VEXROFI-45391 format. One record per residue (C-alpha): y, z, x; residue number from 1; residue in one letter. Coordinates in steps of 0.05 Angstrom, whole numbers, padded with zeros to 5 digits. Each point is the difference from the previous one (the first is absolute). Last residue first. Example, Ala and Ser with C-alpha at 12.3 -4.5 7.8 and 13.67 -1.06 7.14 Angstrom:
BEGIN
c2|c3|c1|vexlum|mimi
-00021|00143|00273|2|s
-00069|00013|-00027|1|a
END
This chain:
BEGIN
c2|c3|c1|vexlum|mimi
00875|00822|00574|276|s
00034|-00012|00066|275|y
-00018|-00073|00009|274|i
00010|-00019|-00072|273|r
00066|00035|-00011|272|d
00028|-00028|00065|271|s
-00023|-00071|-00016|270|a
00027|00004|-00071|269|t
00065|00027|00028|268|k
00006|-00060|00047|267|a
-00014|-00048|-00058|266|i
00052|00035|-00044|265|v
00052|-00002|00055|264|g
-00014|-00074|00011|263|i
00010|-00009|-00074|262|m
00068|00033|00002|261|e
00021|-00041|00060|260|h
-00020|-00064|-00036|259|t
00036|00020|-00063|258|q
00064|00010|00038|257|k
-00007|-00066|00037|256|d
-00015|-00036|-00065|255|s
-00072|-00019|-00016|254|w
-00044|-00061|00001|253|r
00003|-00033|00069|252|l
00030|00065|00026|251|r
-00069|00032|-00009|250|l
-00032|-00046|00052|249|c
00055|00008|00052|248|k
-00002|00076|-00007|247|y
-00076|00000|00006|246|l
00005|-00041|00064|245|l
00046|00053|00030|244|d
-00047|00053|-00026|243|y
-00058|-00034|00036|242|e
00039|-00005|00065|241|d
00015|00075|-00003|240|l
-00074|00014|-00011|239|l
-00021|-00040|00061|238|c
-00022|-00071|00012|237|t
-00040|-00045|00045|236|n
-00051|-00013|-00055|235|c
-00061|00013|00044|234|q
00035|00058|00035|233|v
00030|00031|-00063|232|p
-00064|-00005|-00042|231|d
00014|00009|-00074|230|d
00074|00015|00013|229|t
00016|00041|-00061|228|g
00041|-00003|-00065|227|i
-00015|00041|-00062|226|t
-00006|-00021|-00073|225|i
-00010|00033|-00068|224|d
-00005|-00053|-00054|223|l
00052|-00004|-00055|222|g
-00010|-00073|-00018|221|n
00069|-00017|00027|220|l
-00022|00031|00066|219|l
-00062|-00045|00003|218|m
00043|-00060|-00019|217|e
00047|00015|00059|216|n
-00059|00010|00047|215|i
-00029|-00068|-00018|214|p
00019|-00034|00066|213|h
00025|-00071|-00013|212|n
00067|00005|00036|211|e
-00037|00031|00059|210|i
-00038|-00063|00014|209|k
-00072|-00025|-00008|208|d
-00029|00065|-00026|207|v
-00076|00008|00009|206|v
00013|-00037|00066|205|g
-00030|00055|00044|204|t
00064|00003|00041|203|l
00046|00003|-00061|202|l
-00039|00055|-00034|201|n
-00003|00039|00066|200|s
00076|-00004|00006|199|t
00008|00028|-00070|198|l
-00047|00059|00004|197|a
-00011|00031|-00069|196|l
-00033|00065|-00020|195|h
-00011|-00002|-00076|194|f
-00004|00068|-00033|193|c
-00048|00015|-00058|192|v
00017|00053|-00051|191|g
-00061|-00014|-00043|190|y
00040|-00023|-00061|189|d
00047|-00041|00044|188|k
-00057|-00038|00032|187|a
-00034|-00012|-00067|186|c
00066|-00024|-00030|185|d
00007|-00051|00057|184|i
-00073|-00020|-00011|183|i
00013|-00012|-00074|182|d
00065|-00037|00014|181|p
-00036|-00048|00048|180|d
00046|-00016|00059|179|t
-00030|00037|00059|178|i
-00010|-00047|00059|177|g
00042|00045|00045|176|i
-00054|00052|00005|175|g
00026|00016|00070|174|h
-00039|00064|00016|173|c
-00018|00035|-00065|172|i
00001|00076|00001|171|e
-00028|00034|-00062|170|t
-00072|-00023|00008|169|v
-00049|00030|-00050|168|g
-00055|-00048|00021|167|l
-00020|-00028|-00067|166|d
00066|00003|-00039|165|t
00051|-00009|00055|164|i
-00038|-00045|00047|163|a
-00027|-00036|-00062|162|t
00071|-00017|-00024|161|r
00026|-00020|00069|160|i
-00060|-00045|00011|159|n
00019|-00036|-00064|158|e
00061|-00022|00038|157|q
-00044|-00053|00031|156|s
-00001|-00010|00076|155|q
00048|-00004|00059|154|s
00042|00061|-00017|153|e
-00027|00030|-00064|152|g
-00039|00051|00041|151|v
00008|00040|00064|150|h
-00028|00066|-00023|149|a
00021|00072|00007|148|f
-00029|00066|-00024|147|l
00032|00065|00022|146|l
-00049|00057|00013|145|k
-00014|00062|-00043|144|g
-00074|00005|00020|143|a
-00018|-00020|-00072|142|m
00041|-00063|00010|141|a
-00038|-00017|00063|140|w
-00066|00009|-00037|139|k
00025|-00044|-00057|138|r
00019|-00052|00051|137|f
-00071|-00004|00025|136|f
-00029|-00011|-00070|135|p
00051|-00055|-00016|134|g
-00003|-00040|00064|133|y
-00062|-00042|-00014|132|f
00016|-00012|-00074|131|k
00072|-00018|00017|130|s
-00020|-00056|00047|129|n
00055|-00028|00045|128|y
-00025|-00053|00050|127|c
00056|-00049|-00017|126|g
00047|00056|00017|125|e
-00011|-00017|00073|124|d
00030|00058|00039|123|g
00013|00070|-00025|122|v
-00030|00054|-00046|121|l
00035|00066|00011|120|d
-00022|00072|00006|119|v
00040|00065|-00002|118|g
00030|00061|00033|117|i
-00043|00000|00062|116|v
-00021|00051|00053|115|s
-00024|00060|-00041|114|e
-00046|-00043|-00044|113|a
-00027|-00031|00064|112|v
-00019|00067|00031|111|l
-00026|00026|-00067|110|p
-00050|-00058|-00005|109|d
-00013|-00025|-00070|108|n
00060|-00047|00007|107|i
-00043|-00035|00052|106|l
-00037|-00036|-00055|105|d
00054|-00054|-00001|104|l
-00013|-00016|00074|103|l
-00075|-00005|-00007|102|q
00007|-00042|-00064|101|r
00049|-00047|00034|100|q
-00050|-00012|00057|99|n
-00057|-00013|-00049|98|a
00045|-00045|-00041|97|h
00012|-00045|00059|96|e
00074|-00005|00017|95|s
00042|-00051|-00038|94|e
00034|00051|-00045|93|y
00025|00039|00060|92|k
00004|00075|-00012|91|i
00064|00034|00023|90|a
00000|00076|00010|89|l
00069|00026|-00017|88|i
00034|00047|00049|87|l
00061|00041|-00019|86|g
00049|00002|00058|85|v
00061|00043|00017|84|r
-00028|00070|00005|83|d
-00009|-00004|00076|82|p
00020|-00067|00030|81|a
-00033|-00007|00068|80|h
-00053|00055|-00002|79|k
-00014|-00004|-00075|78|d
-00007|-00076|00006|77|f
-00050|00008|00056|76|c
-00039|00054|-00037|75|k
-00007|-00044|-00062|74|k
-00026|-00058|00042|73|v
-00051|00047|00032|72|f
-00022|00027|-00069|71|w
-00011|-00071|-00025|70|i
-00041|-00016|00062|69|m
-00042|00063|-00009|68|d
-00014|-00019|-00072|67|k
-00024|-00069|00020|66|r
-00049|00027|00051|65|h
00017|-00019|00071|64|w
-00026|-00051|00049|63|d
00066|-00031|00019|62|i
00006|-00075|00011|61|h
-00016|-00030|-00068|60|t
00019|00066|-00032|59|l
00074|-00012|00013|58|y
00004|-00066|-00039|57|k
-00039|00033|-00057|56|n
00052|00055|-00007|55|i
00052|-00025|-00050|54|t
00069|00030|-00011|53|f
00051|00004|-00055|52|r
00064|00039|00014|51|i
00041|00038|-00052|50|w
00066|00024|00027|49|v
00041|00064|00006|48|f
00068|00017|00029|47|d
00018|-00070|00023|46|i
00056|00003|00050|45|r
-00013|-00072|00024|44|e
-00009|00027|00071|43|a
-00049|00052|-00025|42|i
-00043|-00052|-00035|41|i
00004|-00046|00061|40|d
-00022|00057|00046|39|e
-00058|00014|-00047|38|c
-00024|-00072|00004|37|v
00005|00002|00076|36|q
-00040|00065|00003|35|k
-00053|-00031|-00045|34|i
-00009|-00057|00049|33|s
-00003|00048|00059|32|a
-00052|00043|-00035|31|d
-00044|-00060|-00017|30|i
00007|-00025|00072|29|l
-00020|00067|00030|28|e
-00059|00009|-00047|27|e
-00028|-00068|00015|26|d
00010|-00067|-00034|25|w
-00025|-00064|00033|24|r
00044|-00048|-00039|23|i
-00036|-00056|-00035|22|q
00000|00034|-00068|21|n
00076|00004|00001|20|l
00002|-00076|00009|19|i
-00032|-00005|-00069|18|n
00064|00023|-00033|17|f
00028|-00071|00006|16|k
-00056|-00023|-00046|15|r
00032|00036|-00059|14|l
00066|-00038|00007|13|f
-00037|-00066|00007|12|a
-00035|00019|-00065|11|y
00065|00009|-00038|10|f
00037|-00060|00029|9|d
00072|-00008|00024|8|p
00006|-00064|00041|7|k
00011|00011|00074|6|e
00064|-00032|00026|5|g
00024|00060|00039|4|d
-00058|00046|00014|3|m
-00034|00045|-00052|2|f
-00017|00071|00021|1|m
END
């Protein structure tokens, strides 16, 4: 996570994840890490949560097939937090296309299809290419999986439009750059939900201070929104902290009564989305 005095920066935030690639992962360490995550989920009294995960950092040190690694991760979560976690396979934009292609094609494997509930595009949005991802996302959609993309955060809001129309994405992570009325209407027409993480937005520098966060404008525009942690370890946050920050943000625009009502709506949107 960022240390005191470090300047928020999007690419510095991404580089901090590189330390995970330097760890010599083995089965015992992976299981122990997942156990800790599950204990945190249970301690926070979270009934069900979506968790994104990548596997390349594991495969550097364990000679397994990709599908077997995904299955192993699934079994660990099932052991430590049964029926509490929906796994989303995260694909890093900046990875070589050959590597991304191999991961995205795993939806054809029944073992993988059984293990994950969706796919997400994460990382350096500057590498986003709707033409490349479109054919793969159609396969995932046909398999009945949720389609996510981190777009409209550090790059053009036009990425939000193409993620919706070309990839079929219904779950936009961040997407805080959305201001164009046509793209807003597009998102509403397709039933898209925007999953925001306020602390993350501040740490990456895409929002300079909470007073300038566009969440209030997004709500005024009638967009569906949820609140999450993005990465709780990297961001040094938890869901309760995010809701505290949400309250502070909404109170800049709304009365106390309106704020509580809107928080209720946001929480219901999350519940409806995650259990649908």
